[in-house]
MMTF fields as JSON, N, C-alpha, C and O atoms, coordinates in Angstrom:
{
  "mmtfVersion": "1.0.0",
  "mmtfProducer": "UNKNOWN",
  "numBonds": 431,
  "numAtoms": 432,
  "numGroups": 108,
  "numChains": 1,
  "numModels": 1,
  "chainsPerModel": [1],
  "groupsPerChain": [108],
  "chainIdList": ["A"],
  "bondAtomList": [4, 2, 8, 6, 12, 10, 16, 14, 20, 18, 24, 22, 28, 26, 32, 30, 36, 34, 40, 38, 44, 42, 48, 46, 52, 50, 56, 54, 60, 58, 64, 62, 68, 66, 72, 70, 76, 74, 80, 78, 84, 82, 88, 86, 92, 90, 96, 94, 100, 98, 104, 102, 108, 106, 112, 110, 116, 114, 120, 118, 124, 122, 128, 126, 132, 130, 136, 134, 140, 138, 144, 142, 148, 146, 152, 150, 156, 154, 160, 158, 164, 162, 168, 166, 172, 170, 176, 174, 180, 178, 184, 182, 188, 186, 192, 190, 196, 194, 200, 198, 204, 202, 208, 206, 212, 210, 216, 214, 220, 218, 224, 222, 228, 226, 232, 230, 236, 234, 240, 238, 244, 242, 248, 246, 252, 250, 256, 254, 260, 258, 264, 262, 268, 266, 272, 270, 276, 274, 280, 278, 284, 282, 288, 286, 292, 290, 296, 294, 300, 298, 304, 302, 308, 306, 312, 310, 316, 314, 320, 318, 324, 322, 328, 326, 332, 330, 336, 334, 340, 338, 344, 342, 348, 346, 352, 350, 356, 354, 360, 358, 364, 362, 368, 366, 372, 370, 376, 374, 380, 378, 384, 382, 388, 386, 392, 390, 396, 394, 400, 398, 404, 402, 408, 406, 412, 410, 416, 414, 420, 418, 424, 422, 428, 426],
  "bondOrderList": [1, 1, 1, 1, 1, 1, 1, 1, 1, 1, 1, 1, 1, 1, 1, 1, 1, 1, 1, 1, 1, 1, 1, 1, 1, 1, 1, 1, 1, 1, 1, 1, 1, 1, 1, 1, 1, 1, 1, 1, 1, 1, 1, 1, 1, 1, 1, 1, 1, 1, 1, 1, 1, 1, 1, 1, 1, 1, 1, 1, 1, 1, 1, 1, 1, 1, 1, 1, 1, 1, 1, 1, 1, 1, 1, 1, 1, 1, 1, 1, 1, 1, 1, 1, 1, 1, 1, 1, 1, 1, 1, 1, 1, 1, 1, 1, 1, 1, 1, 1, 1, 1, 1, 1, 1, 1, 1],
  "groupList": [{"groupName": "MET", "atomNameList": ["N", "CA", "C", "O"], "elementList": ["N", "C", "C", "O"], "formalChargeList": [0, 0, 0, 0], "bondAtomList": [1, 0, 2, 1, 3, 2], "bondOrderList": [1, 1, 2], "singleLetterCode": "M", "chemCompType": "L-PEPTIDE LINKING"}, {"groupName": "ASN", "atomNameList": ["N", "CA", "C", "O"], "elementList": ["N", "C", "C", "O"], "formalChargeList": [0, 0, 0, 0], "bondAtomList": [1, 0, 2, 1, 3, 2], "bondOrderList": [1, 1, 2], "singleLetterCode": "N", "chemCompType": "L-PEPTIDE LINKING"}, {"groupName": "LEU", "atomNameList": ["N", "CA", "C", "O"], "elementList": ["N", "C", "C", "O"], "formalChargeList": [0, 0, 0, 0], "bondAtomList": [1, 0, 2, 1, 3, 2], "bondOrderList": [1, 1, 2], "singleLetterCode": "L", "chemCompType": "L-PEPTIDE LINKING"}, {"groupName": "GLU", "atomNameList": ["N", "CA", "C", "O"], "elementList": ["N", "C", "C", "O"], "formalChargeList": [0, 0, 0, 0], "bondAtomList": [1, 0, 2, 1, 3, 2], "bondOrderList": [1, 1, 2], "singleLetterCode": "E", "chemCompType": "L-PEPTIDE LINKING"}, {"groupName": "VAL", "atomNameList": ["N", "CA", "C", "O"], "elementList": ["N", "C", "C", "O"], "formalChargeList": [0, 0, 0, 0], "bondAtomList": [1, 0, 2, 1, 3, 2], "bondOrderList": [1, 1, 2], "singleLetterCode": "V", "chemCompType": "L-PEPTIDE LINKING"}, {"groupName": "LYS", "atomNameList": ["N", "CA", "C", "O"], "elementList": ["N", "C", "C", "O"], "formalChargeList": [0, 0, 0, 0], "bondAtomList": [1, 0, 2, 1, 3, 2], "bondOrderList": [1, 1, 2], "singleLetterCode": "K", "chemCompType": "L-PEPTIDE LINKING"}, {"groupName": "SER", "atomNameList": ["N", "CA", "C", "O"], "elementList": ["N", "C", "C", "O"], "formalChargeList": [0, 0, 0, 0], "bondAtomList": [1, 0, 2, 1, 3, 2], "bondOrderList": [1, 1, 2], "singleLetterCode": "S", "chemCompType": "L-PEPTIDE LINKING"}, {"groupName": "ILE", "atomNameList": ["N", "CA", "C", "O"], "elementList": ["N", "C", "C", "O"], "formalChargeList": [0, 0, 0, 0], "bondAtomList": [1, 0, 2, 1, 3, 2], "bondOrderList": [1, 1, 2], "singleLetterCode": "I", "chemCompType": "L-PEPTIDE LINKING"}, {"groupName": "PRO", "atomNameList": ["N", "CA", "C", "O"], "elementList": ["N", "C", "C", "O"], "formalChargeList": [0, 0, 0, 0], "bondAtomList": [1, 0, 2, 1, 3, 2], "bondOrderList": [1, 1, 2], "singleLetterCode": "P", "chemCompType": "L-PEPTIDE LINKING"}, {"groupName": "GLY", "atomNameList": ["N", "CA", "C", "O"], "elementList": ["N", "C", "C", "O"], "formalChargeList": [0, 0, 0, 0], "bondAtomList": [1, 0, 2, 1, 3, 2], "bondOrderList": [1, 1, 2], "singleLetterCode": "G", "chemCompType": "PEPTIDE LINKING"}, {"groupName": "ALA", "atomNameList": ["N", "CA", "C", "O"], "elementList": ["N", "C", "C", "O"], "formalChargeList": [0, 0, 0, 0], "bondAtomList": [1, 0, 2, 1, 3, 2], "bondOrderList": [1, 1, 2], "singleLetterCode": "A", "chemCompType": "L-PEPTIDE LINKING"}, {"groupName": "HIS", "atomNameList": ["N", "CA", "C", "O"], "elementList": ["N", "C", "C", "O"], "formalChargeList": [0, 0, 0, 0], "bondAtomList": [1, 0, 2, 1, 3, 2], "bondOrderList": [1, 1, 2], "singleLetterCode": "H", "chemCompType": "L-PEPTIDE LINKING"}, {"groupName": "CYS", "atomNameList": ["N", "CA", "C", "O"], "elementList": ["N", "C", "C", "O"], "formalChargeList": [0, 0, 0, 0], "bondAtomList": [1, 0, 2, 1, 3, 2], "bondOrderList": [1, 1, 2], "singleLetterCode": "C", "chemCompType": "L-PEPTIDE LINKING"}, {"groupName": "TYR", "atomNameList": ["N", "CA", "C", "O"], "elementList": ["N", "C", "C", "O"], "formalChargeList": [0, 0, 0, 0], "bondAtomList": [1, 0, 2, 1, 3, 2], "bondOrderList": [1, 1, 2], "singleLetterCode": "Y", "chemCompType": "L-PEPTIDE LINKING"}, {"groupName": "PHE", "atomNameList": ["N", "CA", "C", "O"], "elementList": ["N", "C", "C", "O"], "formalChargeList": [0, 0, 0, 0], "bondAtomList": [1, 0, 2, 1, 3, 2], "bondOrderList": [1, 1, 2], "singleLetterCode": "F", "chemCompType": "L-PEPTIDE LINKING"}, {"groupName": "ASP", "atomNameList": ["N", "CA", "C", "O"], "elementList": ["N", "C", "C", "O"], "formalChargeList": [0, 0, 0, 0], "bondAtomList": [1, 0, 2, 1, 3, 2], "bondOrderList": [1, 1, 2], "singleLetterCode": "D", "chemCompType": "L-PEPTIDE LINKING"}, {"groupName": "THR", "atomNameList": ["N", "CA", "C", "O"], "elementList": ["N", "C", "C", "O"], "formalChargeList": [0, 0, 0, 0], "bondAtomList": [1, 0, 2, 1, 3, 2], "bondOrderList": [1, 1, 2], "singleLetterCode": "T", "chemCompType": "L-PEPTIDE LINKING"}, {"groupName": "ARG", "atomNameList": ["N", "CA", "C", "O"], "elementList": ["N", "C", "C", "O"], "formalChargeList": [0, 0, 0, 0], "bondAtomList": [1, 0, 2, 1, 3, 2], "bondOrderList": [1, 1, 2], "singleLetterCode": "R", "chemCompType": "L-PEPTIDE LINKING"}, {"groupName": "TRP", "atomNameList": ["N", "CA", "C", "O"], "elementList": ["N", "C", "C", "O"], "formalChargeList": [0, 0, 0, 0], "bondAtomList": [1, 0, 2, 1, 3, 2], "bondOrderList": [1, 1, 2], "singleLetterCode": "W", "chemCompType": "L-PEPTIDE LINKING"}, {"groupName": "GLN", "atomNameList": ["N", "CA", "C", "O"], "elementList": ["N", "C", "C", "O"], "formalChargeList": [0, 0, 0, 0], "bondAtomList": [1, 0, 2, 1, 3, 2], "bondOrderList": [1, 1, 2], "singleLetterCode": "Q", "chemCompType": "L-PEPTIDE LINKING"}],
  "groupTypeList": [0, 1, 2, 3, 2, 4, 5, 6, 0, 7, 3, 3, 0, 8, 9, 10, 11, 10, 12, 13, 8, 14, 9, 3, 15, 4, 2, 4, 13, 5, 2, 3, 15, 3, 6, 9, 5, 0, 14, 10, 2, 7, 1, 3, 6, 6, 16, 8, 2, 17, 4, 6, 2, 5, 12, 15, 8, 3, 2, 10, 2, 4, 2, 17, 3, 5, 13, 3, 16, 4, 2, 8, 9, 13, 11, 2, 1, 5, 5, 11, 18, 1, 16, 7, 7, 12, 6, 9, 19, 4, 15, 3, 15, 3, 2, 12, 9, 2, 4, 17, 11, 6, 13, 3, 2, 4, 5, 9],
  "groupIdList": [1, 2, 3, 4, 5, 6, 7, 8, 9, 10, 11, 12, 13, 14, 15, 16, 17, 18, 19, 20, 21, 22, 23, 24, 25, 26, 27, 28, 29, 30, 31, 32, 33, 34, 35, 36, 37, 38, 39, 40, 41, 42, 43, 44, 45, 46, 47, 48, 49, 50, 51, 52, 53, 54, 55, 56, 57, 58, 59, 60, 61, 62, 63, 64, 65, 66, 67, 68, 69, 70, 71, 72, 73, 74, 75, 76, 77, 78, 79, 80, 81, 82, 83, 84, 85, 86, 87, 88, 89, 90, 91, 92, 93, 94, 95, 96, 97, 98, 99, 100, 101, 102, 103, 104, 105, 106, 107, 108],
  "secStructList": [7, 7, 2, 2, 2, 2, 2, 2, 2, 2, 2, 6, 1, 6, 6, 3, 3, 3, 3, 7, 7, 1, 7, 1, 1, 7, 7, 3, 3, 3, 3, 6, 6, 6, 6, 7, 7, 3, 3, 3, 3, 7, 7, 6, 6, 7, 1, 1, 3, 3, 3, 3, 3, 3, 7, 7, 2, 2, 2, 2, 2, 4, 4, 4, 6, 6, 7, 1, 1, 3, 3, 3, 7, 6, 6, 1, 7, 6, 6, 6, 3, 3, 3, 3, 3, 3, 1, 1, 1, 1, 7, 1, 6, 6, 6, 2, 2, 2, 2, 2, 2, 2, 2, 2, 2, 2, 7, 7],
  "xCoordList": [90.998, 91.468, 90.26, 89.096, 90.611, 89.659, 89.106, 89.58, 88.008, 87.363, 88.673, 89.191, 88.997, 89.884, 91.599, 92.45, 91.43, 92.962, 92.423, 92.972, 91.686, 90.847, 90.906, 91.582, 90.235, 90.168, 91.35, 91.378, 92.15, 93.415, 94.322, 94.982, 94.217, 94.971, 94.573, 95.423, 93.355, 92.929, 92.752, 92.412, 92.688, 93.041, 94.215, 94.326, 95.141, 96.292, 96.973, 97.984, 95.479, 96.125, 95.659, 94.534, 95.874, 96.469, 95.215, 94.996, 94.21, 93.269, 91.751, 90.956, 91.9, 91.137, 89.259, 89.118, 88.891, 87.264, 86.245, 86.045, 85.658, 84.781, 83.523, 83.189, 82.677, 81.055, 80.01, 80.326, 79.33, 77.852, 76.756, 75.734, 77.303, 76.441, 75.029, 74.004, 75.574, 74.392, 73.759, 73.043, 73.716, 73.29, 74.372, 75.496, 73.7, 74.5, 75.825, 76.91, 75.435, 76.197, 77.386, 78.175, 77.346, 78.761, 79.284, 78.562, 80.719, 81.536, 82.237, 82.601, 82.492, 82.333, 83.918, 84.057, 85.048, 86.242, 86.088, 85.983, 85.992, 86.552, 87.604, 87.848, 88.009, 89.161, 88.816, 88.186, 88.957, 88.457, 89.168, 89.726, 88.896, 88.966, 87.782, 86.766, 87.906, 86.629, 85.85, 84.643, 87.003, 86.496, 85.141, 83.921, 86.045, 85.327, 85.199, 84.85, 85.516, 85.377, 85.668, 86.786, 84.72, 85.18, 86.533, 86.951, 87.15, 88.455, 87.826, 88.608, 87.076, 86.841, 85.731, 85.365, 84.946, 83.617, 83.415, 83.185, 83.474, 83.645, 81.876, 81.027, 81.724, 80.367, 80.825, 81.357, 80.403, 80.432, 79.81, 80.172, 78.763, 77.743, 77.875, 77.03, 78.981, 79.371, 80.038, 80.837, 79.778, 81.222, 80.992, 79.962, 82.397, 83.905, 83.108, 82.046, 84.327, 84.176, 84.275, 84.846, 83.896, 83.935, 84.643, 84.388, 85.628, 86.138, 85.427, 84.637, 85.426, 85.52, 86.203, 86.127, 87.151, 87.906, 88.317, 88.697, 88.659, 88.687, 90.077, 90.846, 89.917, 91.063, 91.105, 90.128, 92.436, 92.422, 92.218, 92.768, 91.188, 90.551, 91.063, 90.547, 92.631, 93.379, 93.815, 93.936, 94.027, 94.338, 93.328, 93.468, 92.083, 91.315, 90.557, 90.057, 90.692, 90.277, 91.805, 91.625, 92.677, 94.216, 93.325, 92.15, 93.336, 93.005, 91.649, 91.457, 90.878, 89.295, 89.817, 89.385, 90.69, 91.883, 92.321, 92.178, 93.027, 94.27, 93.136, 93.191, 92.53, 91.562, 89.884, 89.494, 89.322, 87.938, 87.371, 86.151, 88.39, 87.412, 87.915, 87.9, 88.154, 87.856, 87.11, 87.475, 85.699, 84.647, 84.432, 85.131, 83.362, 83.276, 82.679, 82.045, 83.02, 82.542, 80.223, 79.293, 80.741, 79.175, 78.084, 78.096, 77.465, 76.831, 77.645, 77.342, 79.013, 79.961, 79.863, 79.17, 80.679, 81.444, 81.623, 82.623, 81.645, 82.091, 83.252, 83.802, 83.784, 84.983, 85.893, 87.085, 85.141, 86.39, 86.83, 87.929, 85.619, 85.667, 86.064, 85.784, 86.772, 86.514, 85.99, 85.998, 85.681, 84.884, 85.803, 86.147, 86.098, 87.352, 86.595, 86.332, 86.416, 86.435, 87.236, 88.204, 87.413, 88.742, 88.346, 87.972, 88.535, 88.896, 90.548, 91.05, 91.275, 92.603, 92.883, 94.075, 92.489, 93.298, 94.033, 95.191, 93.924, 94.645, 94.866, 94.043, 96.708, 97.217, 96.999, 96.631, 97.411, 97.114, 98.396, 98.319, 99.377, 100.393, 99.573, 99.66, 98.716, 98.706, 97.187, 96.793, 96.423, 95.559, 95.604, 94.878, 96.484, 97.11, 97.885, 98.364, 98.2, 98.736, 97.704, 97.84, 96.689, 95.578, 94.803, 94.473, 94.59, 94.386, 94.836, 94.051, 96.283, 96.877, 96.78, 96.983, 96.394, 95.887, 94.704, 95.071, 93.981, 92.623, 92.916, 92.546, 93.402, 93.42, 93.956, 93.483, 95.39, 96.132, 95.545, 96.116, 94.29, 93.815, 92.73, 92.474, 92.206, 91.065, 92.146, 92.149, 92.981, 93.56, 94.18, 94.38, 94.437, 95.372, 96.5, 96.915],
  "yCoordList": [100.126, 99.122, 98.173, 98.479, 97.011, 95.559, 94.739, 94.791, 93.958, 93.188, 92.3, 92.257, 91.55, 90.535, 90.581, 89.765, 92.115, 92.302, 92.821, 92.433, 93.418, 93.718, 92.529, 92.407, 91.372, 90.432, 89.464, 88.71, 89.516, 88.75, 89.145, 88.404, 90.698, 91.608, 91.035, 91.058, 90.669, 90.668, 89.475, 89.415, 88.285, 86.62, 86.378, 85.518, 87.289, 87.045, 86.554, 85.883, 87.485, 87.553, 86.485, 86.208, 86.03, 84.437, 84.215, 84.975, 83.031, 82.793, 83.867, 84.153, 84.298, 85.179, 84.501, 83.361, 84.819, 84.01, 84.966, 86.124, 84.336, 84.766, 84.136, 82.956, 85.528, 84.932, 86.072, 87.253, 85.878, 87.302, 86.877, 86.193, 87.46, 87.592, 88.634, 88.633, 89.393, 91.01, 90.844, 91.805, 90.017, 89.827, 89.12, 88.706, 89.096, 88.702, 89.928, 89.592, 90.933, 91.733, 92.506, 93.19, 92.243, 92.432, 91.434, 90.828, 90.827, 90.392, 90.708, 91.881, 89.994, 89.864, 89.408, 88.44, 89.647, 88.601, 88.936, 90.139, 87.831, 88.189, 86.868, 85.957, 86.999, 85.942, 84.798, 84.943, 83.579, 82.533, 81.657, 80.602, 82.354, 81.96, 82.139, 82.722, 81.591, 82.291, 83.627, 83.862, 84.479, 85.447, 85.771, 85.92, 85.77, 85.792, 87.228, 87.291, 88.299, 89.264, 90.236, 90.345, 90.679, 91.384, 92.122, 92.663, 92.028, 93.129, 93.925, 94.806, 93.773, 94.122, 93.537, 92.419, 94.644, 94.081, 94.897, 96.104, 94.425, 94.869, 94.93, 94.207, 95.957, 96.196, 95.564, 96.16, 94.351, 93.952, 94.428, 94.219, 95.17, 95.728, 97.289, 97.864, 97.998, 99.619, 99.649, 98.76, 100.787, 101.144, 102.387, 102.921, 102.757, 102.383, 100.935, 100.821, 100.227, 99.321, 100.224, 101.314, 99.892, 100.122, 99.46, 98.303, 99.517, 98.869, 99.183, 100.112, 98.897, 99.301, 98.364, 97.148, 99.212, 98.726, 99.118, 100.277, 98.18, 98.642, 99.835, 100.111, 100.318, 101.74, 102.746, 103.367, 102.685, 103.009, 104.443, 105.109, 105.152, 105.914, 107.498, 108.046, 107.64, 108.98, 108.882, 109.81, 107.709, 107.381, 107.548, 107.687, 107.509, 107.295, 108.887, 109.263, 109.387, 110.539, 111.435, 112.223, 110.936, 111.842, 110.83, 111.129, 110.274, 109.968, 110.509, 110.454, 110.942, 110.986, 112.638, 113.2, 113.072, 114.559, 114.841, 115.824, 113.428, 113.55, 113.034, 113.745, 112.452, 111.265, 112.313, 112.967, 112.259, 112.729, 111.552, 111.42, 110.289, 108.884, 107.938, 106.715, 108.578, 107.618, 108.657, 109.804, 107.823, 108.351, 107.749, 106.747, 108.067, 107.055, 106.182, 106.278, 104.878, 103.244, 103.652, 104.116, 102.896, 102.804, 101.995, 100.806, 102.195, 100.945, 100.261, 99.252, 101.305, 100.838, 101.853, 102.814, 101.872, 102.225, 103.773, 103.284, 105.086, 105.848, 106.176, 107.147, 105.881, 106.097, 105.059, 104.986, 104.313, 102.357, 102.238, 101.746, 102.895, 102.394, 103.501, 104.698, 102.851, 103.749, 103.285, 102.055, 103.657, 103.129, 103.499, 104.678, 103.126, 103.608, 103.553, 102.429, 104.334, 104.595, 104.056, 104.809, 102.772, 102.529, 103.106, 102.407, 104.645, 105.335, 105.353, 105.852, 104.82, 105.254, 106.083, 105.877, 107.174, 108.141, 107.409, 107.569, 106.521, 105.77, 104.594, 103.824, 104.468, 103.612, 102.416, 102.401, 101.153, 99.79, 99.495, 98.414, 100.217, 100.109, 100.485, 99.816, 101.895, 101.891, 101.691, 102.441, 101.038, 100.211, 98.603, 98.331, 97.841, 96.907, 97.314, 96.351, 98.524, 98.6, 98.838, 98.739, 99.156, 99.536, 97.902, 97.408, 97.225, 96.103, 95.261, 94.588, 95.304, 94.659, 95.554, 95.083, 97.0, 97.917, 97.136, 96.077, 97.121, 96.384, 95.122, 95.109, 93.935, 93.155, 92.712, 91.998, 93.561, 93.523, 94.491, 94.637, 95.129, 95.47, 94.404, 94.432, 93.63, 92.425, 91.506, 91.293, 91.055, 89.992, 90.265, 89.292, 91.508, 91.528, 91.725, 91.61],
  "zCoordList": [73.285, 74.08, 73.663, 73.92, 73.011, 73.141, 74.365, 75.5, 73.96, 75.048, 75.629, 76.745, 74.249, 74.447, 75.153, 75.507, 75.076, 75.646, 77.128, 78.159, 77.134, 78.909, 79.428, 80.449, 78.88, 79.491, 79.737, 80.709, 78.968, 79.169, 80.286, 81.014, 80.292, 81.075, 83.067, 83.957, 83.217, 83.981, 83.986, 85.167, 83.593, 83.502, 84.321, 85.194, 83.917, 84.721, 85.581, 85.791, 86.406, 87.704, 88.41, 87.992, 88.959, 89.859, 90.687, 91.63, 90.346, 90.82, 90.872, 91.767, 89.183, 89.12, 88.487, 88.042, 88.527, 88.185, 87.587, 87.954, 86.655, 85.718, 85.858, 85.756, 86.202, 86.448, 85.954, 86.098, 85.637, 85.347, 86.773, 86.725, 87.832, 88.394, 88.561, 89.242, 87.638, 87.068, 86.074, 85.792, 85.411, 84.077, 82.982, 83.265, 81.611, 80.772, 80.033, 79.559, 80.116, 79.907, 80.396, 79.744, 81.728, 83.113, 82.639, 81.847, 82.894, 83.261, 84.532, 84.615, 85.468, 86.755, 86.955, 86.207, 87.562, 88.137, 89.057, 89.296, 90.136, 91.382, 91.679, 90.888, 92.702, 93.514, 93.975, 95.023, 93.633, 93.475, 95.172, 95.474, 95.554, 97.249, 98.24, 97.862, 99.648, 100.436, 100.314, 100.369, 100.119, 99.81, 98.69, 98.759, 97.819, 96.582, 95.773, 94.594, 96.54, 96.544, 94.878, 94.376, 94.428, 92.997, 93.171, 94.195, 91.918, 92.15, 90.275, 89.919, 89.62, 87.838, 87.576, 87.941, 86.648, 86.008, 84.661, 84.739, 83.739, 82.21, 82.004, 82.525, 81.145, 80.981, 79.202, 78.265, 79.315, 77.41, 76.67, 75.513, 76.826, 75.691, 75.448, 74.76, 76.037, 75.965, 74.898, 74.605, 74.089, 72.862, 73.576, 73.986, 73.625, 73.852, 75.354, 75.965, 75.294, 76.625, 78.078, 78.044, 78.904, 80.528, 81.032, 80.697, 81.842, 82.834, 84.288, 84.116, 85.171, 87.044, 87.58, 87.4, 88.522, 89.227, 89.931, 89.763, 91.812, 92.879, 92.737, 91.816, 94.112, 93.416, 95.063, 95.482, 95.756, 96.597, 96.539, 95.662, 97.732, 97.872, 96.529, 95.555, 97.528, 97.003, 95.626, 94.827, 95.45, 93.797, 92.802, 91.587, 93.633, 92.783, 92.33, 91.27, 93.301, 93.507, 91.919, 90.99, 92.275, 91.199, 89.914, 90.124, 89.266, 88.458, 87.835, 86.62, 88.566, 87.972, 87.369, 86.362, 88.18, 87.766, 86.377, 85.65, 86.187, 85.309, 84.303, 83.299, 84.233, 83.071, 82.996, 83.963, 82.001, 81.852, 81.639, 81.733, 81.246, 80.711, 82.599, 82.736, 83.325, 84.408, 85.359, 85.615, 85.937, 86.64, 87.567, 87.723, 88.629, 90.019, 89.352, 88.302, 90.335, 89.504, 89.713, 90.372, 88.396, 88.01, 88.887, 88.571, 89.552, 90.72, 91.96, 92.598, 92.131, 92.784, 93.694, 93.361, 95.334, 95.819, 95.367, 94.841, 95.065, 94.592, 95.467, 94.946, 96.379, 96.724, 96.654, 96.951, 96.226, 95.966, 94.854, 94.597, 93.624, 92.983, 91.592, 91.653, 90.33, 89.161, 87.903, 87.861, 87.192, 85.924, 84.665, 84.747, 83.998, 83.479, 81.633, 81.205, 81.043, 79.532, 78.759, 78.647, 77.91, 77.516, 75.985, 75.043, 75.984, 74.155, 73.971, 72.964, 74.933, 74.728, 75.446, 75.677, 76.145, 77.406, 78.023, 77.638, 78.961, 79.711, 79.093, 78.597, 79.197, 77.984, 78.919, 80.093, 77.862, 78.024, 79.104, 79.689, 79.372, 80.256, 81.885, 82.916, 81.641, 82.692, 82.98, 83.874, 82.559, 82.52, 83.423, 84.378, 82.911, 83.491, 84.594, 85.193, 85.112, 86.136, 87.195, 88.415, 86.527, 87.838, 87.852, 88.93, 86.638, 87.115, 88.225, 88.893, 88.452, 89.259, 90.872, 91.991, 90.488, 92.092, 92.229, 92.738, 92.116, 92.085, 92.478, 93.653, 92.19, 92.515, 93.908, 94.793, 93.739, 95.238, 96.45, 97.53, 96.068, 97.017, 97.591, 98.795, 96.888, 97.134, 97.918, 99.13, 97.047, 97.633, 99.22, 99.946, 99.647, 100.664, 100.904, 102.057]
}
């Protein structure tokens, strides 16, 4: 899965706003509202690509058990965030669903 595909998935979410608050290698997507909450982070310099998404704590544990490429969120709250290594183990449809899940969690 490449960077452009992942970015297009995330940018489909209404009100998604891209920024670089943590430096030029970490693309952060936040809600473009008064909350400004983050829902996705992409480490653009990693190979394979790494995407961190907010996740329901119970689902986060299930995903980590199911996939070796789903890890506790890197530099994030390990209970509420997963980092997904985009090597193909998590397929495109499931990743898209996880992007939506992350977005919906922060959107409320």
